[in-house]
C-alpha positions as CSV (number, residue, x, y, z in Angstrom):
1,X,10.8,10.9,11.6
2,X,8.1,11.6,9.0
3,X,8.7,11.9,5.3
4,X,6.2,14.1,3.3
5,X,6.4,12.6,-0.2
6,X,5.1,15.0,-2.8
7,X,4.7,18.7,-2.3
8,X,1.9,20.7,-4.2
9,X,-1.1,21.9,-2.2
10,X,-1.5,18.6,-0.3
11,X,2.1,18.2,0.7
12,X,2.6,21.8,1.7
13,X,-0.6,21.6,3.7
14,X,0.7,18.6,5.5
15,X,4.0,20.4,6.3
16,X,2.1,23.3,7.8
17,X,-0.1,20.9,9.8
18,X,3.0,19.2,11.2
19,X,4.7,22.5,12.0
20,X,1.7,23.6,14.1
21,X,2.2,20.5,16.2
22,X,6.0,20.9,16.4
23,X,6.6,17.6,14.6
24,X,9.8,17.0,12.7
25,X,9.7,15.9,9.1
26,X,11.6,15.9,5.8
27,X,10.2,16.2,2.3
28,X,10.8,14.8,-1.2
29,X,9.2,15.5,-4.6
30,X,9.8,13.6,-7.9
31,X,9.3,16.9,-9.8
32,X,10.3,19.6,-7.4
33,X,9.1,23.1,-8.2
34,X,11.4,25.9,-7.0
35,X,8.6,27.9,-5.3
36,X,7.3,24.9,-3.4
37,X,10.7,23.8,-2.2
38,X,11.4,27.3,-1.0
39,X,8.1,27.4,0.9
40,X,8.7,24.0,2.5
41,X,12.2,25.1,3.6
42,X,10.8,28.4,4.9
43,X,8.5,26.4,7.1
44,X,11.6,24.9,8.7
45,X,11.7,21.5,6.9
46,X,14.7,20.1,5.0
47,X,14.6,17.9,1.8
48,X,15.9,14.4,1.6
49,X,16.6,14.2,-2.1
50,X,18.5,10.9,-1.7
51,X,15.7,9.3,0.4
52,X,18.3,7.9,2.8
53,X,16.6,8.7,6.0
54,X,14.9,6.2,8.3
55,X,11.2,7.0,8.4
56,X,8.4,5.6,10.6
57,X,5.7,7.2,8.4
58,X,5.5,8.5,4.9
59,X,2.6,10.9,4.1
60,X,2.2,10.4,0.4
61,X,0.4,13.0,-1.8
62,X,-2.7,11.7,-3.6
63,X,-1.0,12.1,-7.0
64,X,1.8,9.6,-6.1
65,X,0.6,6.0,-6.9
66,X,0.9,3.6,-4.0
67,X,2.9,1.3,-6.2
68,X,5.6,3.9,-6.9
69,X,9.0,2.3,-6.6
70,X,10.1,4.8,-4.0
71,X,7.1,4.1,-1.8
72,X,7.7,0.3,-2.2
73,X,11.3,0.7,-1.1
74,X,10.3,2.9,1.9
75,X,7.8,0.2,2.9
76,X,10.5,-2.5,2.8
77,X,12.6,-0.4,5.1
78,X,9.7,-0.3,7.7
79,X,7.8,2.9,6.8
80,X,4.0,3.0,7.0
81,X,2.5,4.9,4.0
82,X,-0.6,7.0,4.7
83,X,-2.3,10.1,3.3
84,X,-3.5,13.5,4.6
85,X,-7.0,12.2,5.6
86,X,-5.4,9.5,7.8
87,X,-3.0,12.1,9.3
88,X,-5.9,14.6,10.0
89,X,-7.9,11.9,11.7
90,X,-5.1,10.7,13.9
91,X,-3.8,14.1,15.0
92,X,-6.9,16.2,15.3
93,X,-10.0,15.6,17.5
94,X,-12.3,17.4,15.0
95,X,-15.1,15.2,13.7
96,X,-15.2,14.6,10.0
97,X,-18.0,14.2,7.5
98,X,-16.4,12.2,4.7
99,X,-17.8,12.3,1.2
100,X,-16.9,10.1,-1.8
101,X,-18.4,8.7,-5.0
102,X,-17.6,8.6,-8.7
103,X,-19.6,11.7,-9.4
104,X,-20.9,14.6,-7.4
105,X,-18.3,14.7,-4.6
106,X,-17.4,18.4,-4.9
107,X,-21.0,19.8,-5.1
108,X,-22.1,17.5,-2.2
109,X,-19.2,18.6,-0.1
110,X,-19.8,22.3,-0.7
111,X,-23.5,21.9,-0.1
112,X,-23.0,19.9,3.1
113,X,-20.6,22.4,4.6
114,X,-22.9,25.3,3.6
115,X,-26.0,23.7,5.2
116,X,-24.1,22.9,8.4
117,X,-22.9,26.5,8.7
118,X,-26.5,27.5,8.3
119,X,-27.4,25.4,11.3
120,X,-24.9,27.4,13.4
121,X,-21.9,25.1,13.2
122,X,-18.4,26.1,12.2
123,X,-18.2,23.7,9.3
124,X,-15.2,24.0,6.9
125,X,-14.7,22.0,3.7
126,X,-11.4,20.6,2.4
127,X,-9.7,17.5,1.0
128,X,-9.9,16.9,-2.7
129,X,-11.6,20.3,-3.0
130,X,-9.5,23.3,-1.9
131,X,-8.1,23.6,0.6
132,X,-6.4,20.4,1.9
133,X,-8.2,18.7,4.8
134,X,-5.2,19.3,7.0
135,X,-5.5,23.1,6.4
136,X,-9.1,23.3,7.8
137,X,-9.4,20.5,10.4
138,X,-7.9,22.4,13.3
139,X,-10.0,25.5,12.8
140,X,-13.3,23.7,12.2
141,X,-16.0,22.5,14.6
142,X,-16.8,19.9,12.0
143,X,-14.7,19.2,8.8
144,X,-16.4,18.2,5.6
145,X,-14.0,16.3,3.5
146,X,-14.2,15.5,-0.2
147,X,-12.3,12.2,-0.6
148,X,-11.0,10.8,-3.9
149,X,-10.1,7.1,-4.4
150,X,-6.5,8.3,-4.4
151,X,-6.9,9.6,-0.9
152,X,-9.0,6.7,0.3
153,X,-6.5,4.0,-0.9
154,X,-4.1,5.2,1.8
155,X,-6.3,5.3,4.9
156,X,-6.0,2.8,7.7
157,X,-7.9,3.7,10.9
158,X,-9.7,6.7,9.3
159,X,-13.3,6.9,10.6
160,X,-15.6,9.7,9.7
161,X,-18.6,10.4,12.0
162,X,-20.7,10.7,8.9
163,X,-19.8,8.9,5.7
164,X,-21.5,9.8,2.4
165,X,-21.3,7.3,-0.5
166,X,-22.8,8.8,-3.6
167,X,-22.3,6.2,-6.3
168,X,-19.9,3.6,-7.6
169,X,-19.2,4.0,-11.4
170,X,-16.2,3.7,-13.7
171,X,-13.2,5.9,-13.3
172,X,-9.4,5.9,-12.7
173,X,-8.9,2.5,-14.3
174,X,-5.4,3.7,-15.4
175,X,-4.5,4.2,-11.7
176,X,-6.2,1.3,-9.9
177,X,-5.9,-1.3,-12.6
178,X,-9.4,-2.7,-12.3
179,X,-12.9,-1.6,-11.5
180,X,-12.9,-3.9,-8.4
181,X,-9.7,-2.2,-7.1
182,X,-11.2,1.3,-7.7
183,X,-14.4,0.4,-5.8
184,X,-12.4,-1.2,-3.0
185,X,-10.6,2.1,-2.6
186,X,-13.8,4.0,-2.5
187,X,-15.3,1.6,0.1
188,X,-12.4,2.2,2.5
189,X,-14.6,5.2,3.6
190,X,-16.9,2.7,5.3
191,X,-14.5,0.1,6.7
192,X,-14.1,1.6,10.2
193,X,-17.6,2.8,10.8
194,X,-19.3,1.8,14.1
195,X,-22.9,1.9,15.3
196,X,-22.1,5.3,16.7
197,X,-21.5,6.7,13.2
198,X,-23.9,7.5,10.3
199,X,-23.8,6.4,6.6
200,X,-25.6,8.4,4.0
201,X,-26.0,6.4,0.8
202,X,-27.6,6.3,-2.6
203,X,-30.3,3.6,-2.4
204,X,-30.7,3.5,-6.2
205,X,-27.1,2.3,-6.8
206,X,-27.0,-1.5,-6.3
207,X,-23.3,-1.7,-5.3
208,X,-23.7,1.2,-2.9
209,X,-26.9,-0.3,-1.4
210,X,-25.1,-3.6,-0.9
211,X,-22.2,-2.0,0.9
212,X,-24.5,0.1,3.1
213,X,-26.6,-2.8,4.3
214,X,-23.5,-4.6,5.5
215,X,-22.4,-1.5,7.5
216,X,-23.0,-1.3,11.3
217,X,-23.5,2.5,11.0
218,X,-26.9,4.3,11.2
219,X,-28.3,4.4,7.7
220,X,-29.6,7.5,6.0
221,X,-30.6,6.6,2.4
222,X,-31.4,9.2,-0.3
223,X,-33.1,8.8,-3.7
224,X,-31.2,10.5,-6.5
225,X,-33.2,12.5,-9.2
226,X,-32.5,13.0,-12.9
227,X,-30.7,16.3,-12.1
228,X,-27.3,15.6,-10.6
229,X,-27.4,18.9,-8.7
230,X,-30.7,17.8,-7.0
231,X,-29.2,14.4,-6.2
232,X,-26.2,16.0,-4.6
233,X,-28.4,18.3,-2.6
234,X,-30.4,15.3,-1.3
235,X,-27.2,13.7,-0.2
236,X,-26.1,16.9,1.5
237,X,-29.5,17.3,3.3
238,X,-29.2,13.8,4.7
239,X,-25.6,14.3,5.8
240,X,-26.7,17.5,7.6
241,X,-29.6,15.7,9.3
242,X,-27.3,12.7,10.2
243,X,-24.7,15.0,11.8
244,X,-27.3,16.9,13.8
245,X,-28.8,13.6,14.9
246,X,-25.4,12.6,16.2
247,X,-25.3,15.8,18.2
248,X,-28.8,15.4,19.4
249,X,-29.9,18.6,17.8
250,X,-33.1,19.2,15.8
251,X,-32.9,20.6,12.3
252,X,-33.7,24.3,12.1
253,X,-36.1,24.4,9.2
254,X,-36.1,28.2,8.8
255,X,-32.3,28.3,8.7
256,X,-32.4,25.5,6.2
257,X,-34.7,27.5,3.9
258,X,-32.3,30.4,4.1
259,X,-29.4,28.2,3.2
260,X,-31.1,26.6,0.3
261,X,-31.5,30.1,-1.3
262,X,-27.7,30.6,-1.3
263,X,-26.2,27.3,-2.3
264,X,-22.6,27.6,-3.6
265,X,-21.5,26.6,-7.1
266,X,-18.6,24.1,-7.7
267,X,-15.7,25.8,-9.5
268,X,-14.5,24.8,-13.0
269,X,-17.7,22.9,-13.8
270,X,-19.0,24.1,-17.2
271,X,-18.5,27.8,-16.5
272,X,-18.7,30.3,-19.4
273,X,-16.2,32.8,-18.3
274,X,-15.0,34.8,-21.4
275,X,-15.8,35.7,-25.0
276,X,-14.1,37.0,-28.1
277,X,-16.4,38.3,-30.7
278,X,-19.0,35.5,-31.2
279,X,-16.8,32.8,-29.6
280,X,-17.4,31.9,-25.9
281,X,-14.9,30.1,-23.7
282,X,-16.1,27.3,-21.3
283,X,-14.1,26.0,-18.4
284,X,-15.1,22.4,-17.6
285,X,-11.7,21.3,-16.3
286,X,-13.4,19.0,-13.8
287,X,-14.9,17.0,-16.6
288,X,-12.8,13.9,-16.6
289,X,-15.5,11.2,-17.1
290,X,-17.3,10.3,-20.2
291,X,-20.8,11.3,-18.9
292,X,-19.6,14.7,-17.8
293,X,-17.8,15.4,-21.2
294,X,-20.9,14.2,-23.1
295,X,-23.0,16.7,-21.1
296,X,-20.5,19.4,-21.9
297,X,-20.5,18.6,-25.6
298,X,-24.3,18.7,-25.7
299,X,-24.5,22.1,-23.9
300,X,-21.6,24.0,-25.5
301,X,-22.6,26.2,-28.5
302,X,-21.5,24.7,-31.8
303,X,-19.2,24.6,-33.6
304,X,-16.9,23.5,-30.7
305,X,-13.2,23.6,-30.5
306,X,-12.7,20.9,-27.9
307,X,-9.5,20.8,-25.8
308,X,-9.0,17.3,-24.4
309,X,-6.2,15.1,-23.1
310,X,-3.8,14.6,-20.2
311,X,-3.4,11.3,-18.4
312,X,-6.0,8.9,-19.8
313,X,-8.1,7.3,-17.1
314,X,-9.5,4.6,-19.4
315,X,-12.3,6.8,-20.7
316,X,-14.9,5.4,-23.1
317,X,-14.7,7.7,-26.2
318,X,-17.1,5.5,-28.2
319,X,-20.1,6.9,-26.2
320,X,-19.2,10.4,-27.4
321,X,-19.4,9.6,-31.2
322,X,-23.0,10.8,-31.6
323,X,-21.9,14.2,-30.4
324,X,-18.9,14.6,-32.6
325,X,-20.8,16.4,-35.5
326,X,-20.9,19.4,-33.0
327,X,-17.1,19.5,-32.9
328,X,-15.1,21.5,-35.4
329,X,-11.7,20.6,-34.1
330,X,-10.2,18.5,-31.3
331,X,-7.1,20.0,-29.7
332,X,-5.1,17.2,-28.1
333,X,-2.9,18.2,-25.2
334,X,-0.8,16.3,-22.7
335,X,0.6,12.8,-22.5
336,X,-2.4,10.9,-23.9
337,X,-4.3,13.6,-25.8
338,X,-3.0,12.5,-29.2
339,X,-3.9,8.9,-28.6
340,X,-7.4,9.8,-27.3
341,X,-8.1,12.2,-30.2
342,X,-6.9,9.7,-32.8
343,X,-9.6,7.3,-31.6
344,X,-12.3,9.8,-32.5
345,X,-12.2,8.8,-36.2
346,X,-11.9,10.7,-39.4
347,X,-14.9,13.0,-39.0
348,X,-13.1,15.4,-36.7
349,X,-10.1,17.5,-37.4
350,X,-7.4,16.9,-34.8
351,X,-4.6,19.2,-33.9
352,X,-1.9,17.7,-31.7
353,X,-0.4,20.3,-29.3
354,X,3.1,19.0,-28.8
355,X,4.3,21.4,-26.1
356,X,5.2,19.5,-23.0
357,X,4.9,22.5,-20.6
358,X,1.3,22.8,-19.6
359,X,0.8,26.6,-19.9
360,X,2.5,26.8,-23.3
361,X,0.4,23.9,-24.5
362,X,-2.8,25.6,-23.3
363,X,-1.9,28.9,-24.9
364,X,-1.2,27.2,-28.3
365,X,-4.5,25.2,-28.0
366,X,-6.5,28.4,-27.5
367,X,-4.7,30.1,-30.4
368,X,-5.4,27.1,-32.7
369,X,-9.1,27.2,-31.7
370,X,-9.4,30.9,-32.5
371,X,-7.9,30.3,-35.9
372,X,-10.7,27.9,-36.8
373,X,-13.7,29.6,-35.2
374,X,-15.7,32.7,-36.1
375,X,-18.5,31.7,-33.7
376,X,-19.3,28.9,-31.3
377,X,-17.3,27.8,-28.3
378,X,-13.8,26.8,-27.1
379,X,-14.5,24.0,-24.5
380,X,-12.0,22.7,-22.0
381,X,-13.5,19.3,-21.1
382,X,-10.3,17.1,-20.9
383,X,-11.7,13.6,-20.3
384,X,-8.3,12.9,-18.5
385,X,-6.4,13.6,-15.3
386,X,-4.2,16.7,-15.2
387,X,-1.1,15.5,-13.4
388,X,1.2,15.1,-16.5
389,X,1.2,18.9,-17.1
390,X,-0.5,20.5,-14.1
391,X,-0.8,20.3,-10.3
392,X,-4.5,19.4,-10.5
393,X,-7.6,20.2,-12.5
394,X,-7.8,23.7,-10.9
395,X,-4.3,24.5,-12.1
396,X,-5.3,23.3,-15.5
397,X,-8.3,25.6,-15.4
398,X,-6.2,28.6,-14.4
399,X,-3.8,27.9,-17.3
400,X,-6.8,27.8,-19.7
401,X,-8.2,31.1,-18.4
402,X,-4.8,32.8,-18.5
403,X,-4.3,31.8,-22.1
404,X,-7.8,33.0,-23.1
405,X,-7.3,36.5,-21.6
406,X,-3.7,36.7,-22.9
407,X,-5.2,36.1,-26.4
408,X,-7.8,38.8,-26.2
409,X,-10.7,37.2,-24.4
410,X,-12.9,39.5,-22.4
411,X,-14.8,38.6,-19.2
412,X,-18.3,37.1,-19.9
413,X,-21.4,38.0,-17.9
414,X,-25.0,37.1,-18.7
415,X,-25.6,40.6,-19.9
416,X,-23.0,40.2,-22.7
417,X,-24.5,36.9,-24.0
């Protein structure tokens, strides 16, 4: 018997994947949502709220830490804990292009799938980017998977045909406990590669380069540029070439040129989406690292009402101090927002949004921002994970957009700027 631990988009995707195969399972969630429970039961699965069943495997959602007491107890009773990437690899024959790194995963994943489709392959993206990998792997000719450290820390035999390692920086120290543990999780992407597989890697990152040179896989280095989008595109181009090489197919240069003219954009990455009078609203919900937030604070029109907070990942706020003169007010949401905002110093007004429910907190944050701004921008660049109040960063972005339009924001287009 299989236990699916954690619903949300990943857990529900796993249940649909299991149902297609006629496999029995039960489910559990620490914070069950009525709608998700109803959907799981409609699929034909029953809950195990007491966790009393005997399970061979536990498919744990990425948001559930491996050290969770319930997972520890299940392990002691003989269960093997894995994630959706491992499950997809084990139960589907579809080859996988696996992509990870501290920054650039989403864009590289979208670019790679787009370029492979342009070469005539039915490539579908999933994983950390919507939809879950298990939702696309059966329908794809090749699945392109964005893989977070949370997903990679629970793989065992997982082996992508093409692995893409973009960079190894600092992130998720709150979850992994140390930089070494975080990097170890990322490098799980490479641990099962063989000489029949390919590894695309950033030759300018010393840690990435060292890991690549010890891999038996065929190596495809790329050189990053100053523009992250260009760097991600270089990685995607190499991933496309590598997969075509594995198939023994040449690259169609004319098709590539056409694909490059229609590259997709990653959602919720510094998107100006609404305005109210002279105030614009910017959704950068994916900005959870210091470098990304710094870029957002530089680019957003001042004065800025900055919405930050959630689950602190160990971010370095000191590096943001030179940009704080652009900030009119910091609106602190979520579990760690007040602590994070307090460390900004006395030069920035801080408003602590105390509502515990995510959508109520976001609506109040937007309202407080509008009280203080006659021009400038309201920027959601949280510098923190979303799981304390939202399902994921996309759910947080939806809450922000809903609040903006509920309070009188109007859709923004370049012609209205």
